[in-house]
C-alpha positions in Angstrom: 4.9 78.1 64.2 4.5 78.8 67.9 6.8 75.9 68.8 9.5 77.2 66.6 9.2 80.7 68.1 9.4 79.3 71.7 12.4 77.2 70.8 14.2 80.2 69.3 13.4 82.4 72.3 14.6 79.7 74.7 17.9 79.4 72.8 18.4 83.2 72.9 17.8 83.1 76.6 20.3 80.3 77.1 23.0 82.1 75.1 22.5 85.4 77.0 22.6 83.6 80.3 25.8 81.8 79.3 27.6 85.0 78.2 26.6 86.9 81.4 27.2 84.1 83.9 30.1 82.1 82.5 31.9 84.1 79.9 31.9 87.6 81.4 35.4 88.9 81.2 35.9 90.0 84.8 32.9 88.6 86.8 32.2 85.4 85.0 32.7 81.9 86.4 35.6 81.3 84.0 37.5 84.4 85.1 37.0 83.5 88.8 38.2 79.9 88.3 41.3 81.2 86.4 42.0 83.7 89.2 41.7 81.1 91.9 43.9 78.7 89.9 46.6 81.3 89.5 46.5 82.1 93.2 46.8 78.4 94.1 49.7 77.9 91.6 51.5 80.8 93.2 51.0 79.5 96.7 52.2 76.1 95.8 55.2 77.6 94.1 56.1 79.5 97.3 55.7 76.3 99.4 58.0 74.3 97.1 60.7 77.0 96.8 63.7 76.4 99.2 
């Protein structure tokens, strides 16, 4: 019983950490990567424009 409880608690912690670190809408890693990608695409577009 104790092992099941520890496993469930660990899974809850992992899910909470994932949502706060990676999937946060404005400060998460995913949002930061998308923002940097957009900035680089814009910069490359200005370099290629005649």
